[in-house]
C-alpha positions in Angstrom: 10.8 -134.2 208.7 14.2 -133.6 207.3 17.1 -135.7 206.7 19.1 -134.0 209.4 16.7 -133.7 212.1 15.9 -137.3 211.6 19.5 -138.2 212.5 20.0 -135.9 215.4 19.7 -138.8 217.2 22.1 -140.7 215.7 24.3 -137.6 216.0 23.8 -137.4 219.5 24.4 -141.7 219.9 28.2 -140.8 218.1 29.0 -138.1 220.2 28.5 -139.3 223.4 29.6 -142.7 223.2 32.8 -141.3 221.5 33.1 -138.7 224.6 32.4 -141.8 226.9 35.3 -143.1 225.4 38.0 -140.9 225.9 37.2 -140.0 229.3 37.0 -143.6 230.0 40.1 -144.3 228.9 42.0 -141.4 230.6 40.1 -142.6 233.6 41.1 -146.7 233.3 44.6 -146.4 235.9 45.8 -149.1 233.5 45.2 -147.3 230.3 49.0 -145.8 230.5 50.0 -148.2 232.8 53.3 -150.4 231.4 51.8 -154.4 232.1 48.3 -153.5 233.1 46.0 -155.6 231.1 44.5 -152.5 229.4 48.1 -150.7 229.0 47.8 -149.0 225.3 50.8 -150.1 224.4 49.3 -153.7 224.6 46.7 -153.3 223.4 48.9 -151.1 219.6 51.0 -154.4 219.7 47.8 -156.5 219.4 46.3 -154.5 217.2 49.1 -154.0 214.4 49.3 -158.2 214.8 48.4 -159.0 210.6 46.1 -156.5 210.0 46.1 -154.6 206.6 46.7 -151.3 208.6 48.6 -152.8 211.4 51.5 -150.6 209.9 49.9 -147.2 210.6 50.2 -148.1 214.2 53.5 -149.3 214.4 54.7 -146.7 212.2 53.1 -143.7 214.1 51.9 -145.1 217.4 53.6 -147.7 218.7 57.1 -146.1 219.5 55.1 -143.8 222.0 52.3 -144.9 223.1 51.7 -143.3 225.7 51.8 -140.1 224.0 49.5 -142.1 220.2 47.3 -143.1 223.8 46.5 -139.6 225.4 46.0 -138.2 221.7 43.6 -140.6 220.8 41.4 -140.3 223.8 41.8 -136.2 223.8 40.6 -136.3 220.1 37.6 -138.7 221.0 36.5 -135.9 223.7 36.8 -133.2 221.0 35.2 -135.1 218.0 32.5 -136.5 221.1 31.8 -132.7 222.5 31.9 -131.3 218.8 29.0 -133.6 217.5 27.1 -133.4 220.6 27.0 -129.7 220.4 26.3 -129.3 216.9 29.3 -127.3 216.0 31.4 -128.6 212.7 29.8 -131.4 212.4 30.8 -132.3 209.5 35.0 -132.7 210.0 34.1 -134.2 213.6 32.5 -136.9 211.9 34.6 -137.6 208.7 37.5 -137.4 211.9 35.6 -140.1 213.8 34.7 -141.7 210.8 38.6 -142.5 209.9 39.2 -143.4 213.8 36.9 -146.1 213.1 38.1 -147.4 209.7 41.6 -148.0 211.4 40.2 -149.6 214.3 38.4 -151.8 211.9 41.6 -152.3 209.9 43.9 -153.1 213.0 41.3 -153.8 216.3 38.3 -155.3 214.8 39.8 -157.0 211.9 39.8 -160.5 212.8 36.5 -160.3 213.7 33.9 -163.0 212.6 31.8 -162.5 210.9 32.3 -159.0 210.9 29.3 -157.9 211.6 30.3 -158.9 215.4 33.1 -155.9 214.7 31.4 -152.5 215.9 33.8 -150.2 214.5 32.5 -151.4 210.9 29.2 -150.4 212.1 30.5 -147.0 213.5 32.1 -146.6 209.9 29.0 -146.0 208.4 26.9 -144.9 210.9 29.7 -141.7 210.6 28.9 -141.6 207.2 25.5 -139.7 206.6 27.1 -136.3 208.8 30.0 -136.8 206.1 27.7 -136.7 202.8 24.6 -134.0 204.1 25.6 -130.5 204.4 25.9 -128.9 208.0 23.8 -126.4 206.9 20.4 -128.7 208.0 22.1 -129.8 212.0 19.7 -128.9 214.8 23.0 -127.1 217.2 22.1 -128.8 220.5 25.1 -126.1 222.3 24.0 -123.4 224.8 23.5 -120.0 223.6 26.4 -118.5 225.1 28.3 -120.9 222.5 26.0 -120.6 219.1 26.4 -117.0 219.5 30.2 -116.7 219.7 32.8 -115.9 216.9 34.3 -119.5 215.2 37.7 -118.4 217.2 35.7 -118.4 220.2 33.6 -120.9 219.6 36.9 -123.1 219.2 38.3 -121.6 222.3 35.3 -123.1 223.7 35.0 -126.1 222.8 39.1 -126.5 223.3 38.3 -125.3 226.6 35.4 -127.8 227.3 38.1 -131.1 225.8 40.8 -129.8 228.1 38.3 -129.5 231.5 36.7 -133.2 230.6 40.2 -134.6 230.2 41.5 -133.4 233.3 38.4 -134.3 235.0 38.6 -138.0 234.2 42.9 -137.7 234.6 41.7 -136.5 238.0 39.6 -139.4 239.0 41.9 -141.5 237.8 43.5 -143.0 240.7 47.3 -144.9 240.7 47.2 -148.2 239.0 47.0 -151.6 241.4 48.7 -154.6 240.3 46.8 -158.1 241.1 47.2 -159.3 244.0 49.9 -162.7 242.8 48.2 -165.7 244.6 49.8 -168.5 245.3 47.8 -172.4 246.0 46.7 -173.0 249.3 44.7 -175.8 251.3 42.1 -174.3 254.4 39.9 -172.0 252.4 36.7 -172.5 250.4 37.1 -174.6 247.2 36.7 -173.2 243.6 34.6 -176.3 242.2 34.0 -180.3 243.2 36.9 -182.0 241.3 34.3 -183.8 239.8 32.7 -180.8 237.9 35.6 -180.5 235.5 35.3 -182.5 233.3 38.1 -183.0 230.2 38.0 -180.4 227.6 35.1 -178.9 229.2 35.8 -175.4 230.3 34.3 -174.4 234.0 33.5 -171.0 235.1 34.6 -169.8 238.0 35.6 -166.6 240.0 39.1 -166.3 242.3 40.1 -163.1 244.2 36.6 -161.4 242.9 37.8 -162.2 239.1 36.8 -164.2 235.8 38.2 -167.8 235.9 38.4 -171.2 234.0 39.4 -174.5 234.8 40.2 -177.0 232.7 41.3 -180.3 233.1 43.8 -181.7 230.2 43.8 -185.1 228.3 46.3 -186.7 232.1 44.4 -185.3 234.4 45.6 -182.4 235.5 43.6 -179.2 236.4 44.5 -175.5 235.4 43.1 -172.4 236.0 43.7 -169.2 233.2 42.4 -165.9 234.0 39.0 -165.3 232.0 40.1 -161.2 231.3 41.4 -161.7 227.4 45.1 -159.9 227.7 44.2 -157.8 224.0 42.3 -155.7 225.7 40.6 -156.9 228.6 36.7 -158.5 227.9 36.1 -161.9 229.4 37.0 -165.2 227.5 34.4 -168.0 227.0 34.4 -171.6 225.7 32.9 -171.2 222.2 33.4 -175.2 220.6 37.3 -176.3 221.2 38.5 -172.8 221.7 38.2 -169.7 224.7 37.1 -166.7 222.5 37.1 -163.1 223.0 33.6 -162.0 222.0 35.0 -158.1 221.3 38.2 -158.6 219.3 37.9 -162.4 218.0 41.1 -163.5 220.0 41.2 -167.0 220.3 43.2 -169.2 223.3 43.9 -173.2 223.8 42.0 -173.9 226.6 44.8 -176.3 227.7 47.3 -174.2 227.5 45.6 -170.5 227.3 47.9 -169.8 224.6 47.2 -167.8 221.2 45.9 -169.6 218.4 44.8 -167.0 216.8 43.4 -163.2 217.0 45.1 -159.7 218.2 45.6 -161.4 221.5 49.9 -161.9 221.5 50.0 -162.9 225.6 48.5 -166.2 226.6 45.8 -166.2 229.5 47.7 -165.3 233.1 47.9 -168.5 235.0 46.2 -169.0 238.1 47.7 -171.6 240.8 45.0 -174.0 242.2 45.5 -177.1 243.8 42.9 -180.5 243.7 43.0 -182.0 247.6 40.2 -184.2 249.0 38.4 -183.7 245.9 38.2 -180.2 245.6 39.8 -177.4 243.6 40.9 -175.0 246.3 40.9 -171.1 245.5 43.9 -169.3 245.2 44.9 -167.6 248.2 46.5 -163.9 248.1 50.3 -164.5 248.8 
């Protein structure tokens, strides 16, 4: 078996993953909505903070976050479609490598140890397709694409990219901001007060979303959203900190403030009340 054919499974994975990544962005109601946890503008600010290539994002992307966000999503779909079809694999792979290298030098730069960040792995996964001649790469596109002229094939692949991006945009729907909450009694408790020990965050669920109950040294119980303010992953206790497994952001469990990593905003707080030996859940208000 030739190296080109042996790499087909990896090529299909990379192409499918990139296409899905672009579609997922465009289908996310909060991706282009300022104030949403997954807003691209917030992500760009976090990615650029204290990273080697942060100046690239600050110069070219952060001033127009929506344009940059749509551009990246469409580029990912185009790269994925081309790689899946087996057309222009080398330039598409080079574009994918460049994008993942930029993300490694920004989004996942603070991941520690480095191999927990996915972007560095994608960089090396793309590399063989950049180095190998495209001649031996089996095409997986339908015959109606394979037999076309270069111009016609580009038009078909561009049309497929636009169609996929359009479908993802249509199914996105409107962003619904989380309902504000207020502390109250008379509803089901989050946990027994005795279960919330000092310095030991307790995972709970508030209004269907993950949260963490924390008791400080003065005995006061606070509740923080478990959603990382960087890119929306769930943080979890790790030693003396709350750590996001996606990009390495670290938060102080006592205050929710950012200690390290790409996140720039503290964890969102949820109002709770301790009464009669119970920590009561927040209620919609």
